[in-house]
C-alpha positions as CSV (number, residue, x, y, z in Angstrom):
1,M,-113.3,-31.9,101.7
2,T,-116.2,-33.4,100.0
3,I,-116.6,-36.0,97.2
4,E,-118.4,-35.1,93.9
5,L,-120.0,-38.0,93.1
6,H,-122.2,-38.3,89.7
7,Y,-124.7,-40.6,89.8
8,W,-127.8,-42.8,88.4
9,P,-129.1,-45.3,90.3
10,T,-128.0,-48.4,88.9
11,P,-126.0,-51.5,90.0
12,N,-122.6,-49.7,89.2
13,G,-124.1,-46.3,90.4
14,W,-124.7,-48.0,93.7
15,K,-120.9,-49.6,94.5
16,I,-119.6,-46.2,94.2
17,S,-122.5,-45.1,96.7
18,I,-122.7,-48.0,99.2
19,A,-118.5,-47.4,99.0
20,L,-119.3,-43.7,99.7
21,E,-121.6,-44.3,102.6
22,E,-119.0,-47.7,104.0
23,M,-116.7,-45.7,104.6
24,G,-117.7,-42.0,105.6
25,L,-116.9,-40.1,103.4
26,P,-119.2,-36.3,102.7
27,Y,-120.0,-36.7,99.0
28,N,-122.6,-34.3,97.2
29,T,-124.7,-35.7,94.5
30,H,-124.9,-34.9,90.7
31,F,-127.6,-37.2,89.2
32,V,-126.9,-38.5,85.4
33,N,-130.5,-39.1,84.4
34,I,-128.7,-41.8,81.6
35,G,-132.4,-42.1,80.4
36,A,-132.2,-38.6,79.4
37,G,-128.4,-38.8,77.4
38,D,-126.5,-36.8,80.5
39,Q,-123.9,-38.8,79.7
40,F,-123.1,-36.7,76.6
41,K,-123.6,-33.4,78.4
42,P,-119.5,-31.8,77.6
43,D,-119.1,-31.0,80.8
44,F,-119.5,-34.4,82.0
45,L,-117.7,-35.9,79.4
46,K,-114.7,-33.8,80.8
47,I,-114.4,-36.4,83.9
48,A,-115.9,-39.6,82.5
49,P,-114.6,-39.3,79.0
50,N,-116.6,-43.0,78.1
51,N,-119.6,-41.3,78.7
52,R,-120.7,-44.1,81.5
53,M,-121.5,-43.6,84.8
54,P,-120.2,-43.3,87.8
55,A,-117.5,-40.9,88.4
56,I,-116.1,-39.2,91.5
57,V,-114.0,-35.9,91.3
58,D,-112.0,-35.3,94.5
59,P,-110.7,-32.4,95.9
60,D,-108.8,-33.4,97.7
61,G,-106.8,-35.4,95.6
62,P,-103.1,-36.4,95.4
63,D,-101.0,-34.3,97.0
64,G,-104.3,-32.3,97.8
65,T,-104.9,-31.3,94.6
66,P,-108.1,-32.2,92.8
67,I,-108.7,-35.7,90.8
68,S,-111.4,-36.4,88.6
69,I,-111.5,-40.8,88.1
70,F,-114.2,-42.6,86.0
71,E,-114.8,-46.6,86.0
72,S,-116.3,-47.4,89.6
73,G,-113.4,-50.2,89.5
74,A,-110.9,-47.9,89.9
75,I,-113.0,-45.4,92.0
76,L,-113.3,-48.2,94.7
77,Q,-109.8,-48.5,94.3
78,Y,-109.0,-45.0,94.8
79,L,-110.7,-44.9,97.6
80,A,-110.0,-47.9,99.5
81,R,-106.0,-46.5,98.7
82,K,-107.6,-42.8,100.4
83,T,-108.9,-44.3,103.9
84,G,-106.7,-47.3,104.4
85,Q,-110.2,-49.0,104.4
86,F,-111.5,-52.2,103.1
87,Y,-108.6,-53.4,101.4
88,G,-107.6,-56.1,103.8
89,E,-104.6,-56.0,106.0
90,T,-101.8,-57.7,103.4
91,E,-100.5,-57.4,100.2
92,R,-101.5,-61.2,99.9
93,D,-105.3,-59.6,100.4
94,R,-105.4,-57.2,98.2
95,V,-104.7,-59.6,95.3
96,A,-107.5,-61.5,96.5
97,V,-109.5,-58.4,96.3
98,D,-108.5,-56.6,92.9
99,Q,-108.9,-60.0,91.5
100,W,-112.9,-60.9,92.5
101,L,-112.9,-56.8,92.2
102,M,-111.6,-57.7,87.9
103,W,-113.8,-60.8,88.0
104,Q,-116.9,-58.8,88.5
105,M,-115.3,-55.2,86.0
106,G,-114.9,-58.2,83.3
107,G,-117.4,-60.9,84.1
108,L,-120.7,-60.4,86.2
109,G,-121.2,-57.3,85.1
110,P,-121.0,-57.5,81.9
111,M,-122.7,-60.8,81.3
112,A,-125.1,-60.0,84.1
113,G,-126.1,-56.8,82.5
114,Q,-126.4,-58.3,78.9
115,A,-129.0,-60.9,80.7
116,H,-130.9,-58.1,81.6
117,H,-130.8,-56.8,79.0
118,F,-131.6,-59.1,76.2
119,L,-134.6,-61.2,79.0
120,K,-136.3,-57.8,79.8
121,Y,-135.6,-55.0,78.2
122,A,-134.5,-56.1,74.4
123,P,-138.4,-58.3,74.1
124,A,-140.3,-54.6,75.5
125,M,-138.7,-52.8,72.8
126,E,-140.3,-51.5,69.1
127,P,-140.0,-53.5,67.0
128,P,-139.5,-56.3,69.9
129,N,-136.0,-58.3,69.9
130,D,-137.2,-61.4,71.8
131,L,-133.8,-63.9,71.0
132,P,-133.8,-67.2,72.0
133,Y,-130.2,-67.3,71.6
134,A,-129.3,-64.4,73.2
135,K,-131.2,-65.2,76.4
136,D,-129.8,-68.3,77.0
137,R,-125.9,-67.4,76.3
138,Y,-126.3,-65.0,78.9
139,R,-128.6,-66.4,81.1
140,N,-126.5,-69.4,81.7
141,E,-123.1,-67.5,81.4
142,T,-124.5,-66.3,84.4
143,A,-125.5,-68.9,86.4
144,R,-122.1,-69.8,86.1
145,L,-120.6,-67.0,87.2
146,L,-122.8,-67.2,89.9
147,G,-121.3,-70.6,90.9
148,V,-118.1,-69.5,91.0
149,M,-119.2,-67.1,93.7
150,N,-121.1,-70.0,95.8
151,K,-118.2,-72.1,95.2
152,Q,-115.5,-69.0,97.2
153,L,-118.4,-68.5,99.6
154,A,-118.1,-72.0,100.4
155,E,-114.6,-71.8,102.2
156,N,-115.2,-68.2,102.7
157,R,-117.2,-65.1,104.6
158,F,-116.8,-62.6,101.7
159,V,-115.3,-63.3,98.3
160,A,-111.7,-62.3,99.4
161,G,-111.6,-63.9,102.2
162,E,-112.4,-63.7,105.7
163,F,-113.0,-59.7,105.7
164,Y,-115.7,-58.0,104.0
165,S,-113.9,-55.6,101.0
166,I,-114.8,-53.5,98.1
167,A,-114.8,-56.2,95.8
168,D,-118.0,-57.1,97.5
169,M,-119.5,-53.9,97.5
170,A,-118.8,-54.2,93.8
171,I,-120.3,-57.4,93.5
172,W,-123.7,-57.3,95.6
173,P,-125.2,-54.9,93.7
174,W,-124.8,-57.4,90.3
175,A,-125.5,-60.4,92.5
176,S,-128.4,-58.6,94.3
177,L,-130.5,-58.5,90.9
178,W,-130.2,-62.8,90.3
179,E,-134.2,-62.6,90.4
180,G,-134.4,-60.5,87.0
181,Q,-131.3,-62.6,85.6
182,E,-133.5,-65.5,85.7
183,Q,-131.1,-67.4,88.6
184,R,-132.0,-69.5,91.0
185,L,-130.7,-69.5,94.9
186,D,-131.4,-73.0,96.3
187,D,-128.8,-74.1,94.7
188,K,-126.4,-71.8,96.0
189,P,-126.8,-71.9,100.1
190,H,-123.1,-69.5,100.3
191,L,-124.4,-66.5,97.7
192,A,-127.5,-66.8,99.3
193,R,-126.5,-66.4,103.1
194,W,-123.6,-63.8,101.6
195,L,-126.6,-61.3,100.1
196,D,-128.5,-61.4,103.2
197,E,-125.7,-60.9,105.0
198,V,-124.3,-57.8,103.2
199,G,-128.1,-56.5,102.0
200,A,-128.4,-56.2,105.7
201,R,-125.3,-53.5,106.2
202,P,-126.4,-49.5,107.0
203,A,-124.3,-48.6,104.5
204,V,-125.4,-50.6,102.3
205,Q,-128.9,-50.4,102.3
206,K,-128.9,-46.9,102.5
207,G,-126.2,-46.7,99.1
208,R,-128.5,-48.7,97.3
209,A,-131.9,-46.7,98.4
210,L,-130.1,-43.3,97.0
211,A,-132.1,-42.2,94.4
212,A,-134.3,-45.0,93.8
213,D,-137.5,-43.1,93.0
214,Q,-135.9,-41.6,90.1
215,R,-135.3,-45.2,88.9
216,S,-137.5,-45.7,84.9
217,D,-139.4,-48.3,83.9
218,V,-136.9,-48.9,80.4
219,T,-139.6,-51.4,79.2
220,T,-141.7,-49.3,78.3
221,D,-139.5,-45.8,78.6
222,R,-139.7,-45.4,74.6
223,E,-137.3,-42.4,74.4
224,A,-135.2,-43.7,77.2
225,Q,-134.7,-46.4,74.9
226,K,-133.6,-44.6,71.9
227,V,-130.7,-43.1,74.4
228,L,-130.1,-46.2,76.2
229,F,-129.8,-48.4,73.6
230,G,-128.2,-46.9,70.6
231,K,-131.2,-46.3,68.6
232,R,-131.2,-41.9,68.8
233,D,-132.4,-39.9,65.8
């Protein structure tokens, strides 16, 4: 049965479009234009009460009854359990996947997201918010996290071991934007190797490309800035 994907082309949205492509699951896409405020619509809030996408509705949920799920990490875990794919073969594997998935959810995603905000978006707002301390803080913390990952990948093909998993699917969308986070890869060869290998997967390319043409330039879109950055009238 077809999964309903509520999505916008951002790193968090890419996690789920990539996973659905990798797992070969049929899905319909419902676009949640976060720059226009679609995430605040009542129908969407019924399935995603934190007004964040992505979210899914699976008509063939547990016991054959529909289920809606928000939070990208929870969606990835659910899909991996549902299909029996990309979660390793043993409990030790699953623990490794979970810890790197949580590392992304609690570390790289939030820190890289703040780096994007203060390095790219805040200086372009009206009035400009060019804050050197915030820029340094999040740029440096993102660098530290990418360094942690580089060390992990020095001894492992993928982040949780020798097998490709939902942890890779969660991390790649954020790590692939390293240039916008003002990072460097010349001192992180293992991360660079992993970025290339994962990025070459057809399902990753297809999931990343979903609705790519609908992304707007938030640095110049004043109305989107008001919605996204809490300055709505």
